[in-house]
BADREN-689281 format. One line per 3 residues: number of its first residue (from 1); their letters; for each residue x, y, z of N, C-alpha, C. Coordinates in nm, 4 decimals. Example, Ala and Ser with C-alpha at 12.3 -4.5 7.8 and 13.67 -1.06 7.14 Angstrom:
// residues 2
1) AS) 1.3190:-0.5690:0.7800:1.2300:-0.4500:0.7800:1.3200:-0.3300:0.7800 ~ 1.2850:-0.2250:0.7080:1.3670:-0.1060:0.7140:1.2900:0.0030:0.7870 .
This chain:
// residues 206
1) XXX) -3.1681:20.8749:13.5743:-3.2380:20.8792:13.6993:-3.3709:20.9545:13.6895 ~ -3.4166:20.9958:13.5615:-3.5456:21.0689:13.5519:-3.6532:20.9735:13.5728 ~ -3.6481:20.8520:13.5325:-3.7608:20.7592:13.5604:-3.7720:20.7388:13.7074 .
4) XXX) -3.6624:20.7181:13.7892:-3.6753:20.6999:13.9275:-3.7420:20.8276:13.9881 ~ -3.7034:20.9378:13.9419:-3.7593:21.0693:13.9934:-3.9241:21.0630:13.9728 ~ -3.9558:21.0212:13.8557:-4.1021:21.0073:13.8256:-4.1673:20.9032:13.9067 .
7) XXX) -4.1014:20.7918:13.9422:-4.1561:20.6736:14.0151:-4.1648:20.7162:14.1537 ~ -4.0568:20.7897:14.2221:-4.0554:20.8110:14.3683:-4.0039:20.9543:14.3835 ~ -4.0991:21.0486:14.3568:-4.0631:21.1899:14.3585:-4.0428:21.2358:14.5129 .
10) XXX) -4.1098:21.1662:14.6013:-4.0986:21.1916:14.7433:-4.0090:21.1091:14.8191 ~ -3.9202:21.0488:14.7615:-3.8218:20.9524:14.8385:-3.7528:21.0274:14.9455 ~ -3.7409:20.9559:15.0614:-3.6911:21.0247:15.1676:-3.6356:20.9299:15.2621 .
13) XXX) -3.5664:20.9614:15.3661:-3.5187:20.8745:15.4736:-3.6414:20.8280:15.5582 ~ -3.6506:20.7011:15.5708:-3.7650:20.6496:15.6309:-3.7502:20.6025:15.7901 ~ -3.6240:20.6230:15.8306:-3.5934:20.6071:15.9711:-3.6523:20.7219:16.0549 .
16) XXX) -3.7499:20.6972:16.1409:-3.8058:20.8001:16.2280:-3.6929:20.8545:16.3196 ~ -3.6900:20.9865:16.3264:-3.6005:21.0568:16.4233:-3.6461:21.1999:16.4435 ~ -3.6015:21.2564:16.5533:-3.6410:21.3952:16.5895:-3.5225:21.4890:16.5694 .
19) XXX) -3.3998:21.4325:16.5684:-3.2805:21.5255:16.5673:-3.1629:21.4402:16.5203 ~ -3.0462:21.5096:16.5008:-2.9249:21.4295:16.4460:-2.8859:21.3190:16.5387 ~ -2.8998:21.3313:16.6638:-2.8634:21.2365:16.7641:-2.9443:21.1042:16.7402 .
22) XXX) -3.0905:21.1265:16.7426:-3.1743:21.0109:16.7175:-3.1291:20.9312:16.5778 ~ -3.1036:21.0294:16.4773:-3.0688:20.9646:16.3499:-2.9523:20.8782:16.3512 ~ -2.8485:20.9270:16.4234:-2.7324:20.8307:16.4389:-2.7681:20.7039:16.4979 .
25) XXX) -2.8335:20.7131:16.6037:-2.8752:20.5880:16.6811:-2.9660:20.5036:16.5830 ~ -3.0413:20.5471:16.5072:-3.1389:20.4750:16.4297:-3.0730:20.4095:16.3119 ~ -2.9689:20.4871:16.2482:-2.8974:20.4287:16.1394:-2.8019:20.3228:16.1906 .
28) XXX) -2.7473:20.3517:16.3074:-2.6647:20.2391:16.3602:-2.7425:20.1162:16.3927 ~ -2.8595:20.1290:16.4358:-2.9450:20.0046:16.4590:-2.9876:19.9394:16.3335 ~ -2.9889:20.0092:16.2207:-3.0410:19.9647:16.0974:-2.9596:19.8756:16.0268 .
31) XXX) -2.8294:19.8556:16.0637:-2.7318:19.7623:15.9995:-2.7884:19.6162:16.0101 ~ -2.7967:19.5586:15.8886:-2.8491:19.4213:15.8749:-2.9948:19.4133:15.9315 ~ -3.0660:19.5206:15.9214:-3.2043:19.5185:15.9726:-3.2957:19.6081:15.8868 .
34) XXX) -3.4320:19.5830:15.8832:-3.5104:19.6668:15.8145:-3.5478:19.7983:15.8820 ~ -3.5774:19.8939:15.8136:-3.6227:20.0371:15.8637:-3.7456:20.0149:15.9466 ~ -3.8271:19.9289:15.8923:-3.9654:19.8948:15.9552:-3.9319:19.8530:16.1047 .
37) XXX) -3.8525:19.7489:16.1121:-3.8325:19.6966:16.2493:-3.7552:19.8041:16.3466 ~ -3.6711:19.8797:16.2900:-3.5942:19.9842:16.3679:-3.7013:20.0869:16.4101 ~ -3.7825:20.1210:16.3247:-3.8960:20.2152:16.3619:-3.9853:20.1646:16.4814 .
40) XXX) -4.0095:20.0403:16.4790:-4.0960:19.9856:16.5757:-4.0196:19.9853:16.7178 ~ -3.8887:19.9627:16.7064:-3.7976:19.9533:16.8346:-3.7870:20.1046:16.8817 ~ -3.7489:20.1987:16.7924:-3.7204:20.3380:16.8379:-3.8420:20.4086:16.8840 .
43) XXX) -3.9632:20.3618:16.8489:-4.0822:20.4430:16.9010:-4.0844:20.4491:17.0504 ~ -4.0443:20.3385:17.1162:-4.0337:20.3412:17.2700:-3.9002:20.3775:17.3094 ~ -3.7978:20.3406:17.2330:-3.6588:20.3783:17.2733:-3.6425:20.5223:17.2839 .
46) XXX) -3.6872:20.5936:17.1885:-3.6599:20.7501:17.1888:-3.7498:20.8231:17.2763 ~ -3.8534:20.7471:17.3420:-3.9153:20.8102:17.4497:-3.8422:20.7914:17.5894 ~ -3.7745:20.6810:17.6004:-3.6913:20.6511:17.7183:-3.5665:20.7153:17.7102 .
49) XXX) -3.5034:20.7238:17.5926:-3.3557:20.7807:17.5816:-3.3625:20.9088:17.4987 ~ -3.3485:21.0185:17.5449:-3.3524:21.1442:17.4735:-3.2174:21.2104:17.4513 ~ -3.1244:21.1886:17.5430:-2.9954:21.2495:17.5213:-2.8835:21.1431:17.5471 .
52) XXX) -2.7574:21.1661:17.5107:-2.6609:21.0651:17.5327:-2.6473:21.0295:17.6801 ~ -2.6645:21.1132:17.7686:-2.6656:21.0805:17.9155:-2.7566:20.9713:17.9463 ~ -2.8702:20.9771:17.8789:-2.9814:20.8777:17.9212:-2.9271:20.7345:17.8866 .
55) XXX) -2.8453:20.7080:17.7890:-2.8056:20.5770:17.7620:-2.7022:20.5312:17.8477 ~ -2.6366:20.6278:17.9346:-2.5349:20.5774:18.0093:-2.5921:20.5717:18.1540 ~ -2.7062:20.6131:18.1795:-2.7745:20.5886:18.3115:-2.8148:20.4488:18.3477 .
58) XXX) -2.8423:20.3751:18.2377:-2.8798:20.2319:18.2554:-2.7690:20.1306:18.2362 ~ -2.7782:20.0174:18.2797:-2.6842:19.9188:18.2591:-2.6927:19.8678:18.1132 ~ -2.5788:19.8048:18.0788:-2.5713:19.7620:17.9273:-2.6781:19.6530:17.9066 .
61) XXX) -2.7057:19.5708:18.0109:-2.8025:19.4614:18.0006:-2.9423:19.5225:17.9748 ~ -2.9739:19.6360:18.0387:-3.1010:19.6955:18.0230:-3.1160:19.7589:17.8746 ~ -3.0082:19.8157:17.8350:-3.0159:19.8626:17.6952:-3.0250:19.7500:17.5932 .
64) XXX) -2.9568:19.6402:17.6247:-2.9665:19.5248:17.5386:-3.1132:19.4791:17.5266 ~ -3.1805:19.4728:17.6364:-3.3205:19.4171:17.6456:-3.4162:19.5196:17.5658 ~ -3.3810:19.6450:17.5668:-3.4547:19.7446:17.4991:-3.4418:19.7344:17.3499 .
67) XXX) -3.3495:19.6831:17.2926:-3.3227:19.6642:17.1459:-3.3152:19.5170:17.1132 ~ -3.3609:19.4358:17.1974:-3.3347:19.2916:17.1716:-3.3910:19.2323:17.0396 ~ -3.4884:19.2856:16.9937:-3.5663:19.2387:16.8731:-3.4747:19.2700:16.7427 .
70) XXX) -3.3759:19.3499:16.7670:-3.2902:19.3948:16.6434:-3.1693:19.3032:16.6327 ~ -3.1274:19.2684:16.5260:-3.0192:19.1817:16.5004:-2.8885:19.2526:16.5541 ~ -2.7966:19.1506:16.6057:-2.6722:19.2102:16.6640:-2.6904:19.2991:16.7739 .
73) XXX) -2.7990:19.2863:16.8551:-2.8197:19.3820:16.9470:-2.7198:19.3950:17.0701 ~ -2.6553:19.2852:17.0887:-2.5462:19.3093:17.1959:-2.4372:19.4050:17.1669 ~ -2.3908:19.3819:17.0324:-2.2839:19.4590:16.9834:-2.3252:19.6005:16.9499 .
76) XXX) -2.4415:19.6192:16.9046:-2.5061:19.7514:16.8884:-2.5243:19.8351:17.0121 ~ -2.5665:19.7570:17.1215:-2.5832:19.8346:17.2534:-2.4408:19.8748:17.3103 ~ -2.3415:19.7917:17.2913:-2.2104:19.8420:17.3330:-2.1712:19.9631:17.2519 .
79) XXX) -2.1863:19.9597:17.1274:-2.1504:20.0731:17.0522:-2.2280:20.1939:17.0788 ~ -2.3457:20.1849:17.1066:-2.4330:20.3061:17.1518:-2.3793:20.3698:17.2690 ~ -2.3423:20.2854:17.3702:-2.2834:20.3423:17.4909:-2.1572:20.4109:17.4716 .
82) XXX) -2.0641:20.3466:17.3969:-1.9433:20.4027:17.3743:-1.9604:20.5310:17.2920 ~ -2.0407:20.5276:17.2027:-2.0730:20.6453:17.1110:-2.1074:20.7597:17.2046 ~ -2.2083:20.7299:17.2966:-2.2559:20.8339:17.3839:-2.1459:20.8872:17.4789 .
85) XXX) -2.0558:20.8119:17.5186:-1.9441:20.8514:17.6046:-1.8561:20.9450:17.5264 ~ -1.8269:20.9190:17.3994:-1.7369:21.0029:17.3224:-1.8058:21.1386:17.2808 ~ -1.9397:21.1194:17.2590:-2.0200:21.2492:17.2180:-1.9969:21.3538:17.3426 .
88) XXX) -2.0213:21.2861:17.4751:-2.0080:21.3789:17.5796:-1.8673:21.4347:17.6139 ~ -1.7768:21.3364:17.5970:-1.6302:21.3678:17.6351:-1.5669:21.4700:17.5354 ~ -1.6052:21.4379:17.4097:-1.5372:21.5102:17.2966:-1.6187:21.6104:17.2198 .
91) XXX) -1.7454:21.6113:17.2311:-1.8312:21.6933:17.1495:-1.9411:21.7664:17.2189 ~ -1.9189:21.7822:17.3467:-2.0221:21.8476:17.4310:-2.1561:21.7851:17.4110 ~ -2.1641:21.6528:17.3823:-2.2983:21.5926:17.3687:-2.3610:21.6061:17.2336 .
94) XXX) -2.3019:21.6797:17.1503:-2.3556:21.7158:17.0104:-2.3070:21.6184:16.9063 ~ -2.3873:21.5829:16.8089:-2.3335:21.5015:16.6997:-2.2562:21.5922:16.6111 ~ -2.1245:21.5395:16.5703:-2.0440:21.6171:16.4843:-2.1008:21.6217:16.3454 .
97) XXX) -2.0641:21.7312:16.2753:-2.1342:21.7594:16.1448:-2.0498:21.7064:16.0260 ~ -1.9196:21.6542:16.0445:-1.8488:21.6136:15.9399:-1.8288:21.4722:15.9247 ~ -1.8065:21.4193:15.8054:-1.7989:21.2729:15.7879:-1.6800:21.2221:15.8582 .
100) XXX) -1.5632:21.2938:15.8552:-1.4277:21.2515:15.9170:-1.4672:21.2350:16.0757 ~ -1.5265:21.3221:16.1376:-1.5634:21.3045:16.2741:-1.6538:21.1920:16.3038 ~ -1.7545:21.1895:16.2174:-1.8678:21.0847:16.2520:-1.8121:20.9411:16.2377 .
103) XXX) -1.7144:20.9115:16.1468:-1.6806:20.7676:16.1301:-1.5721:20.7418:16.2355 ~ -1.5322:20.8245:16.3301:-1.4558:20.7917:16.4422:-1.5397:20.7485:16.5524 ~ -1.6821:20.7486:16.5360:-1.7626:20.7093:16.6513:-1.7936:20.5620:16.6412 .
106) XXX) -1.7944:20.4928:16.7400:-1.8174:20.3476:16.7448:-1.9438:20.3112:16.6702 ~ -1.9372:20.2162:16.5925:-2.0682:20.1714:16.5010:-2.1027:20.2548:16.4039 ~ -2.0351:20.3608:16.3663:-2.0462:20.4624:16.2584:-1.9537:20.4341:16.1380 .
109) XXX) -2.0016:20.3782:16.0339:-1.9217:20.3668:15.9172:-1.9485:20.4745:15.8171 ~ -1.8808:20.4554:15.6977:-1.8947:20.5555:15.5997:-2.0527:20.5772:15.5495 ~ -2.1144:20.4690:15.5478:-2.2557:20.4718:15.4973:-2.3420:20.5510:15.6097 .
112) XXX) -2.3321:20.5178:15.7283:-2.3962:20.5868:15.8342:-2.3663:20.7343:15.8298 ~ -2.2340:20.7666:15.8213:-2.1924:20.8999:15.8276:-2.2502:20.9768:15.7131 ~ -2.2566:20.9254:15.5957:-2.3236:20.9862:15.4703:-2.4728:21.0073:15.4881 .
115) XXX) -2.5320:20.9170:15.5626:-2.6770:20.9378:15.5814:-2.6925:21.0649:15.6909 ~ -2.6117:21.0642:15.7856:-2.6363:21.1662:15.8756:-2.5962:21.3034:15.8244 ~ -2.4807:21.3178:15.7460:-2.4479:21.4575:15.7035:-2.5519:21.4952:15.6091 .
118) XXX) -2.5989:21.4114:15.5212:-2.7031:21.4570:15.4230:-2.8507:21.4832:15.4777 ~ -2.8923:21.3794:15.5711:-3.0293:21.4010:15.6180:-3.0303:21.5009:15.7354 ~ -2.9339:21.4874:15.8190:-2.9393:21.5832:15.9402:-2.8881:21.7176:15.9163 .
121) XXX) -2.7755:21.7274:15.8306:-2.7085:21.8455:15.8142:-2.7192:21.9137:15.6704 ~ -2.7826:21.8488:15.5811:-2.8052:21.9034:15.4520:-2.6866:21.9086:15.3553 ~ -2.5820:21.8263:15.3837:-2.4648:21.8153:15.3059:-2.4808:21.7116:15.2030 .
124) XXX) -2.4665:21.7368:15.0735:-2.4942:21.6381:14.9727:-2.3953:21.5174:14.9921 ~ -2.4610:21.3977:14.9904:-2.3827:21.2760:15.0124:-2.4562:21.1546:14.9410 ~ -2.3791:21.0560:14.9093:-2.4383:20.9446:14.8551:-2.4033:20.8187:14.9295 .
127) XXX) -2.4876:20.7759:15.0269:-2.4683:20.6734:15.1040:-2.5101:20.5394:15.0299 ~ -2.4215:20.4447:15.0303:-2.4274:20.3267:14.9568:-2.4675:20.2036:15.0455 ~ -2.6034:20.1710:15.0481:-2.6479:20.0477:15.1220:-2.6752:19.9331:15.0344 .
130) XXX) -2.7347:19.8229:15.0712:-2.7401:19.7190:14.9929:-2.8284:19.7496:14.8613 ~ -2.9321:19.8338:14.8934:-3.0273:19.8710:14.7769:-2.9549:19.9560:14.6662 ~ -2.8784:20.0568:14.7184:-2.8063:20.1315:14.6301:-2.7130:20.0627:14.5346 .
133) XXX) -2.6325:19.9680:14.6173:-2.5299:19.8860:14.5448:-2.5873:19.7931:14.4457 ~ -2.7001:19.7278:14.4824:-2.7664:19.6330:14.3875:-2.8197:19.6931:14.2643 ~ -2.8910:19.8036:14.2836:-2.9490:19.8798:14.1756:-2.8298:19.9312:14.0848 .
136) XXX) -2.7452:19.9949:14.1400:-2.6363:20.0567:14.0637:-2.5639:19.9487:13.9678 ~ -2.5473:19.8327:14.0231:-2.4839:19.7269:13.9507:-2.5756:19.6449:13.8431 ~ -2.7019:19.6422:13.8880:-2.7965:19.5819:13.7889:-2.8098:19.6784:13.6621 .
139) XXX) -2.8088:19.8141:13.7000:-2.8266:19.9090:13.5814:-2.6949:19.9436:13.5102 ~ -2.5992:19.8738:13.5381:-2.4710:19.8872:13.4751:-2.4067:20.0328:13.4980 ~ -2.4399:20.0862:13.6003:-2.3796:20.2227:13.6411:-2.2411:20.1928:13.6980 .
142) XXX) -2.2355:20.0865:13.7707:-2.0998:20.0294:13.8115:-2.0826:19.8905:13.7719 ~ -1.9578:19.8413:13.8005:-1.9239:19.7013:13.7707:-1.9586:19.6015:13.8782 ~ -1.9911:19.4839:13.8408:-2.0199:19.3828:13.9397:-1.9160:19.3684:14.0430 .
145) XXX) -1.7883:19.3947:14.0119:-1.6763:19.3678:14.1019:-1.6480:19.4793:14.1890 ~ -1.7059:19.5904:14.1640:-1.6793:19.7107:14.2378:-1.7127:19.7038:14.3873 ~ -1.6205:19.7578:14.4740:-1.6496:19.7634:14.6089:-1.7612:19.8671:14.6479 .
148) XXX) -1.8012:19.8712:14.7554:-1.8913:19.9724:14.8025:-1.8379:20.1136:14.7887 ~ -1.7064:20.1252:14.8165:-1.6494:20.2607:14.8035:-1.6395:20.3004:14.6644 ~ -1.6217:20.1971:14.5755:-1.5961:20.2306:14.4303:-1.7396:20.2688:14.3710 .
151) XXX) -1.8347:20.1950:14.4232:-1.9764:20.2265:14.3857:-2.0052:20.3834:14.4178 ~ -1.9748:20.4133:14.5359:-1.9910:20.5417:14.5829:-1.9252:20.6521:14.4986 ~ -1.7893:20.6194:14.4763:-1.7167:20.7203:14.3931:-1.7660:20.7319:14.2452 .
154) XXX) -1.8079:20.6100:14.1934:-1.8676:20.6189:14.0584:-2.0005:20.7083:14.0510 ~ -2.0795:20.6801:14.1461:-2.2059:20.7645:14.1587:-2.1738:20.9079:14.1703 ~ -2.0794:20.9382:14.2593:-2.0479:21.0852:14.2831:-1.9899:21.1458:14.1446 .
157) XXX) -1.9260:21.0634:14.0741:-1.8658:21.1172:13.9497:-1.9828:21.1434:13.8409 ~ -2.0795:21.0467:13.8303:-2.1702:21.0454:13.7375:-2.2991:21.1434:13.7576 ~ -2.3170:21.1698:13.8788:-2.4306:21.2414:13.9215:-2.3989:21.3813:13.9747 .
160) XXX) -2.4622:21.4973:13.9379:-2.4296:21.6200:13.9814:-2.4410:21.6357:14.1372 ~ -2.3481:21.7019:14.2023:-2.3461:21.7087:14.3449:-2.4691:21.7445:14.4085 ~ -2.5424:21.8444:14.3581:-2.6710:21.8853:14.4192:-2.7717:21.7841:14.4173 .
163) XXX) -2.7553:21.6821:14.3454:-2.8600:21.5702:14.3290:-2.8167:21.4459:14.4084 ~ -2.6970:21.4516:14.4732:-2.6576:21.3246:14.5384:-2.7591:21.2820:14.6395 ~ -2.8107:21.3620:14.7249:-2.9008:21.3168:14.8412:-3.0290:21.2679:14.7884 .
166) XXX) -3.0899:21.3335:14.7064:-3.2184:21.2983:14.6353:-3.1950:21.1650:14.5585 ~ -3.0919:21.1536:14.4907:-3.0609:21.0339:14.4162:-3.0525:20.9154:14.5021 ~ -2.9835:20.9358:14.6180:-2.9579:20.8269:14.7022:-3.0858:20.7844:14.7665 .
169) XXX) -3.1814:20.8667:14.7987:-3.3173:20.8157:14.8487:-3.3977:20.7544:14.7318 ~ -3.3866:20.7950:14.6185:-3.4610:20.7330:14.5061:-3.3938:20.6026:14.4730 ~ -3.2707:20.5871:14.4755:-3.2120:20.4450:14.4569:-3.2599:20.3501:14.5587 .
172) XXX) -3.2682:20.3993:14.6980:-3.2976:20.3101:14.7964:-3.4504:20.2726:14.7710 ~ -3.5476:20.3652:14.7376:-3.6873:20.3407:14.7197:-3.7059:20.2414:14.6031 ~ -3.6241:20.2661:14.4922:-3.6361:20.1862:14.3771:-3.5906:20.0375:14.4050 .
175) XXX) -3.4784:20.0249:14.4759:-3.4379:19.8991:14.5312:-3.5317:19.8381:14.6268 ~ -3.5919:19.8993:14.7133:-3.6808:19.8452:14.8283:-3.8138:19.8110:14.7729 ~ -3.8644:19.8959:14.6843:-4.0023:19.8725:14.6480:-4.0288:19.8217:14.5009 .
178) XXX) -3.9220:19.8241:14.4154:-3.9341:19.7894:14.2866:-3.8335:19.6821:14.2403 ~ -3.7166:19.7159:14.2469:-3.5958:19.6332:14.2004:-3.5530:19.5517:14.3143 ~ -3.6408:19.4705:14.3760:-3.6039:19.3885:14.4914:-3.4967:19.2843:14.4704 .
181) XXX) -3.4273:19.2453:14.5817:-3.3198:19.1439:14.5686:-3.3776:19.0079:14.5043 ~ -3.4890:18.9607:14.5720:-3.5389:18.8348:14.5284:-3.6489:18.8352:14.4206 ~ -3.7371:18.9366:14.4217:-3.8427:18.9334:14.3340:-3.8510:19.0698:14.2593 .
184) XXX) -3.7581:19.1044:14.1847:-3.7696:19.2393:14.1155:-3.8827:19.2405:14.0111 ~ -3.9536:19.3645:13.9967:-4.0580:19.3754:13.9043:-4.0186:19.4082:13.7651 ~ -3.9390:19.3137:13.7126:-3.8809:19.3369:13.5771:-3.9791:19.3604:13.4711 .
187) XXX) -4.0773:19.2939:13.4686:-4.1830:19.3145:13.3529:-4.2607:19.4430:13.3557 ~ -4.2454:19.5175:13.4820:-4.3044:19.6602:13.4793:-4.1901:19.7681:13.4881 ~ -4.0707:19.7335:13.4752:-3.9696:19.8206:13.4939:-3.9343:19.9082:13.3670 .
190) XXX) -3.9385:20.0422:13.3986:-3.9157:20.1261:13.2749:-3.7653:20.1393:13.2399 ~ -3.6755:20.0722:13.3244:-3.5419:20.0845:13.3096:-3.4911:19.9458:13.2532 ~ -3.5772:19.8605:13.2125:-3.5268:19.7242:13.1781:-3.4254:19.7121:13.0584 .
193) XXX) -3.4339:19.8124:12.9779:-3.3373:19.8207:12.8551:-3.1925:19.8314:12.9138 ~ -3.1806:19.9018:13.0460:-3.0458:19.9239:13.0908:-3.0021:19.8209:13.1887 ~ -3.0925:19.7254:13.2157:-3.0589:19.6279:13.3201:-3.0108:19.4836:13.2845 .
196) XXX) -2.8854:19.4566:13.3006:-2.8344:19.3227:13.2574:-2.9148:19.2084:13.3150 ~ -2.9360:19.2088:13.4496:-3.0003:19.0940:13.5182:-3.1504:19.0928:13.4790 ~ -3.2106:19.2059:13.4624:-3.3446:19.2059:13.4196:-3.3711:19.1346:13.2900 .
199) XXX) -3.2811:19.1716:13.1946:-3.2975:19.1217:13.0600:-3.2807:18.9615:13.0672 ~ -3.1866:18.9175:13.1503:-3.1702:18.7687:13.1726:-3.2973:18.7105:13.2287 ~ -3.3481:18.7710:13.3292:-3.4702:18.7197:13.3950:-3.5870:18.7152:13.2968 .
202) XXX) -3.6045:18.8111:13.2152:-3.7179:18.8199:13.1364:-3.7016:18.7076:13.0065 ~ -3.5818:18.6824:12.9742:-3.5449:18.5816:12.8674:-3.5865:18.4384:12.9227 ~ -3.5421:18.4174:13.0513:-3.5602:18.2937:13.1156:-3.7074:18.2538:13.1296 .
205) XX) -3.8061:18.3571:13.1169:-3.9421:18.3466:13.1476:-4.0091:18.3115:13.0197 ~ -3.9492:18.3363:12.8989:-4.0031:18.3032:12.7773:-4.0091:18.1545:12.7325 .
């Protein structure tokens, strides 16, 4: 991971947010969507909605319109309203700080919970999104057949706990800006010797 640290020393969460609540909403919206698009939507969304109560003051249809440009917006709007109801009823309007409590919230899976506990609350975690999974498998850190949970467990086992969060961000940056899904920059990659797919791609170009 030393090369990734050199390439992306300042890797960080690129979803704009002001607090843990904003972050939960942003990560929920980011499912099957780019951070760039989410940030465009949340720029106005977070001005209109600042607390869980705000999302419940409007109709479901109005909230759907506010996030309409994001994929799966109908389902995400329902989850946001249900999530806000639970936060108010069971957590005094505050975002819970443990993964176990977070995954009980509508629309919040293990990946989202890991992002929130690490970014918002400083708890080491390794959230596995499509970038982390792709890079981990290409670099033979994990097996191709491994599930997302198996990838997470393997990374947790191989990487020191205090480096989990930084490594998570660097894997994302590496996958997002260098080892892309369709056009990876294999010819410029300092990790080519470790990459099964990269070696195949380079051989096919000869």
